[in-house]
Backbone as CSV, one residue per row, in Angstrom:
resi,resn,N_x,N_y,N_z,CA_x,CA_y,CA_z,C_x,C_y,C_z
1,UNK,0.841,-1.173,0.000,0.000,0.000,0.000,0.887,1.237,0.000
2,UNK,0.461,2.242,-0.667,1.241,3.471,-0.771,0.490,4.621,-0.110
3,UNK,1.246,5.533,0.449,0.671,6.695,1.116,1.548,7.913,0.879
4,UNK,1.021,9.081,1.134,1.778,10.318,0.946,2.334,10.854,2.257
5,UNK,1.754,10.428,3.383,2.143,10.985,4.671,3.076,10.047,5.424
6,UNK,3.716,10.565,6.441,4.555,9.744,7.303,4.269,10.130,8.750
7,UNK,3.986,9.145,9.564,3.727,9.392,10.976,4.699,8.567,11.791
8,UNK,4.825,8.863,13.071,5.897,8.273,13.854,5.516,7.062,14.688
9,UNK,4.235,6.685,14.750,3.891,5.532,15.573,2.636,4.832,15.043
10,UNK,2.477,3.579,15.452,1.285,2.815,15.083,0.058,3.443,15.732
11,UNK,-1.074,3.425,15.001,-2.314,3.909,15.595,-3.511,3.255,14.903
12,UNK,-4.612,3.164,15.662,-5.858,2.642,15.099,-6.403,3.611,14.057
13,UNK,-6.216,4.910,14.276,-6.712,5.915,13.333,-6.080,5.735,11.956
14,UNK,-4.796,5.443,11.920,-4.121,5.219,10.642,-4.668,3.964,9.968
15,UNK,-4.921,2.919,10.743,-5.470,1.679,10.175,-6.831,1.927,9.541
16,UNK,-7.660,2.771,10.161,-9.001,3.015,9.618,-8.964,3.829,8.319
17,UNK,-7.846,4.470,8.030,-7.703,5.163,6.749,-7.612,4.175,5.590
18,UNK,-7.161,2.952,5.878,-6.908,1.968,4.833,-7.832,0.755,4.892
19,UNK,-8.305,0.390,6.095,-9.137,-0.795,6.277,-10.497,-0.365,6.809
20,UNK,-11.557,-0.735,6.089,-12.916,-0.386,6.479,-13.401,-1.350,7.553
21,UNK,-13.764,-0.829,8.711,-14.210,-1.650,9.821,-15.538,-2.355,9.595
22,UNK,-16.292,-1.941,8.572,-17.601,-2.545,8.313,-17.580,-3.567,7.180
23,UNK,-16.444,-3.701,6.491,-16.316,-4.651,5.392,-15.550,-5.877,5.885
24,UNK,-15.991,-7.092,5.535,-15.310,-8.302,6.023,-13.840,-8.375,5.597
25,UNK,-13.046,-8.960,6.468,-11.628,-9.232,6.211,-11.480,-10.751,6.148
26,UNK,-10.688,-11.242,5.184,-10.509,-12.684,5.008,-9.036,-13.047,5.103
27,UNK,-8.775,-14.208,5.715,-7.421,-14.741,5.819,-7.018,-15.346,4.480
28,UNK,-5.859,-14.955,3.959,-5.346,-15.553,2.730,-3.977,-16.203,2.945
29,UNK,-3.622,-16.464,4.201,-2.372,-17.156,4.521,-2.655,-18.621,4.802
30,UNK,-1.755,-19.470,4.327,-1.882,-20.887,4.646,-0.947,-21.266,5.788
31,UNK,-0.023,-20.354,6.129,0.831,-20.562,7.295,1.344,-19.229,7.808
32,UNK,1.735,-19.214,9.073,2.298,-18.016,9.710,3.775,-17.915,9.330
33,UNK,4.217,-16.720,8.956,5.634,-16.495,8.672,6.313,-15.971,9.930
34,UNK,7.441,-16.566,10.280,8.228,-16.067,11.411,9.130,-14.950,10.906
35,UNK,9.304,-13.920,11.741,10.225,-12.836,11.429,11.376,-12.926,12.422
36,UNK,12.589,-12.887,11.899,13.781,-13.086,12.721,14.555,-11.795,12.918
37,UNK,15.302,-11.758,14.012,16.194,-10.643,14.294,17.432,-10.772,13.401
38,UNK,17.946,-9.641,12.947,19.159,-9.609,12.125,20.206,-8.766,12.842
39,UNK,21.428,-9.281,12.890,22.543,-8.544,13.488,23.696,-8.587,12.499
40,UNK,24.249,-7.432,12.177,25.356,-7.324,11.204,25.033,-8.030,9.896
41,UNK,23.818,-7.806,9.383,23.358,-8.391,8.124,23.304,-9.917,8.128
42,UNK,23.228,-10.504,9.334,23.104,-11.955,9.441,21.883,-12.280,10.283
43,UNK,21.096,-13.232,9.798,19.895,-13.623,10.525,20.264,-14.448,11.751
44,UNK,19.633,-14.122,12.874,19.812,-14.923,14.086,18.637,-15.895,14.184
45,UNK,18.644,-16.742,15.194,17.528,-17.672,15.421,16.450,-17.050,16.306
46,UNK,16.639,-15.784,16.705,15.677,-15.105,17.576,14.455,-14.647,16.781
47,UNK,13.286,-15.169,17.135,12.036,-14.772,16.484,11.549,-13.482,17.137
48,UNK,11.304,-12.443,16.305,10.877,-11.146,16.834,9.435,-10.817,16.472
49,UNK,8.798,-11.667,15.675,7.410,-11.425,15.303,6.910,-12.478,14.345
50,UNK,5.641,-12.354,14.032,4.973,-13.295,13.133,4.151,-12.484,12.153
51,UNK,3.960,-13.014,10.932,3.244,-12.268,9.905,2.276,-13.187,9.179
52,UNK,1.093,-12.647,8.884,0.089,-13.342,8.081,-0.542,-12.335,7.138
53,UNK,-1.174,-12.835,6.086,-1.757,-11.969,5.063,-3.275,-12.056,5.058
54,UNK,-3.889,-10.911,4.785,-5.340,-10.788,4.797,-5.766,-9.950,3.600
55,UNK,-7.062,-10.014,3.274,-7.589,-9.240,2.158,-8.975,-8.730,2.518
56,UNK,-9.314,-7.594,1.936,-10.629,-6.990,2.102,-11.034,-6.449,0.738
57,UNK,-12.310,-6.542,0.414,-12.778,-6.038,-0.876,-12.357,-4.583,-1.051
58,UNK,-11.761,-4.292,-2.200,-11.314,-2.936,-2.496,-9.918,-2.619,-2.010
59,UNK,-9.271,-3.596,-1.356,-7.928,-3.391,-0.802,-7.039,-4.546,-1.270
60,UNK,-5.829,-4.235,-1.691,-4.887,-5.298,-2.042,-4.572,-6.128,-0.809
61,UNK,-4.157,-7.393,-0.982,-3.766,-8.189,0.194,-2.725,-7.430,1.018
62,UNK,-2.846,-7.534,2.336,-1.930,-6.811,3.215,-1.424,-7.723,4.323
63,UNK,-0.193,-7.481,4.733,0.437,-8.256,5.801,0.130,-7.603,7.138
64,UNK,-0.041,-8.445,8.161,-0.238,-7.964,9.524,0.791,-8.658,10.405
65,UNK,1.502,-7.871,11.199,2.516,-8.397,12.116,1.883,-8.635,13.478
66,UNK,2.312,-9.714,14.127,1.870,-10.069,15.474,3.109,-10.282,16.333
67,UNK,3.084,-9.797,17.587,4.210,-10.032,18.496,4.201,-11.469,19.011
68,UNK,3.007,-11.983,19.320,2.856,-13.363,19.783,2.305,-14.190,18.634
69,UNK,2.717,-15.447,18.528,2.254,-16.282,17.421,0.753,-16.530,17.524
70,UNK,-0.015,-16.085,16.539,-1.463,-16.307,16.575,-1.814,-17.697,16.050
71,UNK,-3.018,-18.140,16.373,-3.541,-19.357,15.778,-4.135,-18.956,14.437
72,UNK,-3.626,-19.541,13.377,-4.068,-19.142,12.041,-5.425,-19.749,11.716
73,UNK,-6.400,-18.909,11.367,-7.711,-19.418,10.964,-7.609,-20.163,9.636
74,UNK,-8.600,-20.992,9.305,-8.593,-21.680,8.011,-8.534,-20.683,6.851
75,UNK,-7.932,-21.117,5.758,-7.793,-20.297,4.552,-9.150,-19.770,4.095
76,UNK,-9.208,-18.487,3.782,-10.394,-17.758,3.327,-11.486,-17.605,4.382
77,UNK,-11.139,-17.821,5.652,-12.092,-17.568,6.737,-12.273,-16.068,6.911
78,UNK,-13.499,-15.668,7.265,-13.723,-14.274,7.632,-13.173,-14.093,9.031
79,UNK,-12.399,-13.038,9.245,-11.717,-12.853,10.526,-11.929,-11.451,11.075
80,UNK,-11.627,-11.322,12.353,-11.570,-10.036,13.066,-10.146,-9.906,13.565
81,UNK,-9.506,-8.782,13.255,-8.147,-8.518,13.730,-8.245,-7.688,15.005
82,UNK,-7.750,-8.227,16.100,-7.823,-7.552,17.394,-6.816,-6.408,17.466
83,UNK,-7.298,-5.239,17.865,-6.447,-4.058,18.055,-5.596,-3.754,16.827
84,UNK,-6.220,-3.740,15.652,-5.499,-3.462,14.412,-5.001,-2.022,14.414
85,UNK,-3.712,-1.869,14.138,-3.077,-0.559,14.057,-2.222,-0.508,12.800
86,UNK,-1.898,0.691,12.364,-1.040,0.859,11.195,-0.077,2.010,11.410
87,UNK,0.996,1.974,10.645,1.978,3.056,10.652,2.350,3.351,9.205
88,UNK,2.529,4.607,8.900,2.961,5.035,7.575,4.444,5.364,7.646
89,UNK,5.236,4.697,6.811,6.677,4.958,6.758,7.039,5.187,5.301
90,UNK,7.557,6.356,5.032,7.843,6.800,3.673,6.589,6.622,2.834
91,UNK,6.599,5.735,1.857,5.406,5.588,1.011,4.705,4.251,1.243
92,UNK,4.958,3.630,2.396,4.347,2.328,2.701,3.534,2.372,3.986
93,UNK,2.590,1.438,4.095,1.779,1.293,5.300,2.016,-0.104,5.852
94,UNK,2.273,-0.184,7.158,2.508,-1.466,7.830,1.457,-1.636,8.917
95,UNK,0.950,-2.866,9.042,-0.101,-3.164,10.009,0.407,-4.103,11.087
96,UNK,-0.194,-3.962,12.285,0.051,-4.929,13.352,-1.247,-5.109,14.119
97,UNK,-1.356,-6.263,14.789,-2.532,-6.570,15.589,-2.097,-7.461,16.740
98,UNK,-2.941,-7.557,17.756,-2.606,-8.401,18.904,-3.151,-9.808,18.759
99,UNK,-4.091,-10.012,17.835,-4.644,-11.345,17.627,-5.563,-11.372,16.433
100,UNK,-5.998,-12.587,16.100,-6.915,-12.785,14.974,-7.923,-13.844,15.386
101,UNK,-9.217,-13.596,15.088,-10.301,-14.522,15.444,-11.185,-14.766,14.233
102,UNK,-11.743,-15.967,14.158,-12.710,-16.283,13.104,-14.032,-15.644,13.479
103,UNK,-14.679,-14.991,12.506,-15.989,-14.403,12.715,-17.024,-15.513,12.545
104,UNK,-17.932,-15.632,13.490,-18.943,-16.701,13.418,-20.178,-16.223,12.715
């Protein structure tokens, strides 16, 4: 996702600029990706986060980072992202959430 502004921290307000809270979000990941710490351009074995991909009508698929490993819902399940926040850095938008749940 591209943006014109740059802000200094994650916020729910920034997330609502890009993700509509009234339109369903669907899981398009078949597995959780681990994110590792890098030191001196070398990957360590330290896991610093987890990433999964989601999609919403009218929005390109987007990645969401989690600090704790979430339980991944079945592929194409409608989901709710807990405490979804976003940050704008240069011309990109990055998302994070505290959890993901299947919508019943």
